[in-house]
C-alpha positions as CSV (number, residue, x, y, z in Angstrom):
1,M,25.9,11.0,64.5
2,Y,24.7,11.9,61.1
3,D,26.1,14.9,59.1
4,V,22.8,16.7,59.6
5,E,22.9,16.5,63.3
6,A,26.6,17.3,63.4
7,A,26.0,20.5,61.3
8,Y,23.2,21.5,63.7
9,V,25.6,21.2,66.7
10,V,28.3,23.2,64.9
11,F,26.0,26.0,63.7
12,T,24.3,26.4,67.0
13,C,27.3,26.1,69.3
14,G,27.8,29.9,69.6
15,C,31.4,30.0,68.3
16,P,32.2,32.5,65.5
17,M,32.6,30.6,62.3
18,V,33.0,31.0,58.5
19,M,31.2,28.6,56.3
20,M,32.5,27.6,52.9
21,G,29.9,25.6,51.1
22,L,30.6,23.0,48.4
23,D,29.3,25.5,45.8
24,L,32.7,27.2,46.1
25,T,34.2,24.0,44.6
26,R,32.4,24.8,41.4
27,Q,34.3,28.1,41.2
28,A,37.7,26.3,41.3
29,L,37.3,24.2,38.2
30,Y,40.2,21.9,37.4
31,Y,40.4,22.2,33.7
32,P,43.0,20.0,31.9
33,S,45.4,23.0,31.8
34,I,45.2,23.2,35.7
35,V,45.8,19.5,36.1
36,E,48.7,19.8,33.7
37,R,50.1,22.7,35.7
38,M,50.0,20.7,39.0
39,S,51.4,17.6,37.3
40,K,54.7,19.5,36.7
41,N,55.4,18.9,40.4
42,K,57.2,15.5,40.1
43,N,56.6,14.3,43.6
44,S,54.1,11.9,45.1
45,A,51.7,14.8,46.0
46,G,51.7,16.0,42.4
47,K,51.0,12.5,41.1
48,L,48.2,12.0,43.6
49,F,46.6,15.3,42.8
50,T,46.8,14.6,39.0
51,D,45.4,11.1,39.4
52,L,42.6,12.2,41.6
53,M,41.6,15.2,39.4
54,N,41.8,13.1,36.2
55,F,39.4,10.5,37.9
56,F,37.1,13.3,39.2
57,C,36.9,15.0,35.8
58,M,36.1,11.7,34.1
59,T,33.3,10.8,36.6
60,Q,31.9,14.3,36.6
61,K,31.4,14.1,32.8
62,K,29.5,10.9,33.3
63,T,27.3,11.9,36.3
64,F,27.2,15.7,36.4
65,G,24.3,17.1,38.3
66,W,22.3,16.0,41.3
67,E,18.6,15.7,42.2
68,D,16.8,18.6,43.9
69,G,14.7,17.7,46.9
70,P,13.7,18.7,50.4
71,S,16.3,20.8,52.3
72,H,16.8,18.2,55.1
73,G,20.6,18.0,55.4
74,R,21.3,21.2,53.5
75,T,22.6,24.4,55.0
76,N,20.2,27.1,54.0
77,C,21.5,30.7,54.3
78,D,19.0,33.4,55.1
79,F,21.1,36.3,53.7
80,F,18.2,38.8,54.0
81,N,16.6,37.6,57.3
82,L,13.4,36.6,55.6
83,L,13.0,33.2,57.2
84,T,13.8,34.0,60.8
85,D,14.5,37.0,63.1
86,K,17.4,35.2,64.8
87,P,20.7,37.0,64.8
88,R,23.2,36.0,62.2
89,N,25.7,33.4,63.5
90,T,27.9,32.6,60.6
91,K,29.9,34.4,57.9
92,V,29.3,32.7,54.5
93,C,31.8,32.7,51.7
94,V,30.2,33.1,48.3
95,K,33.1,34.1,46.1
96,L,36.4,32.3,45.7
97,D,39.7,34.0,44.6
98,V,40.4,31.1,42.2
99,E,43.9,32.1,41.2
100,K,45.0,32.6,44.8
101,F,43.4,29.3,45.7
102,L,45.2,27.5,42.9
103,N,48.5,29.1,43.9
104,I,48.0,27.8,47.5
105,V,47.3,24.3,46.2
106,E,50.4,24.4,44.0
107,E,52.5,25.6,46.9
108,C,51.3,22.8,49.1
109,I,52.1,20.3,46.4
110,K,55.6,21.7,46.0
111,L,56.2,21.4,49.8
112,Y,55.5,17.7,49.8
113,D,58.6,15.4,49.6
């Protein structure tokens, strides 16, 4: 099954859900100071996090951005019911509490032995 078809099944299954799109990841930016903060956890999770974020930051600088195109495969949110008269079936997160998120990440890293 492709991601597009899987998303369709999930969004039309009738279960209450909350969607957190990838755009939220752009609100939790891992600046060098954040990577440094997490690297202070001297366990394997802290090292893994630091290595992954350093690699991610390097590749993002080289390849930032993506091509726009048709919306096949995208989740389009009709916030104002302009595209359809169907009832709303999903809550959508549009704002991230960045500091709370980073604290949760750090706490999870600390828990790992």
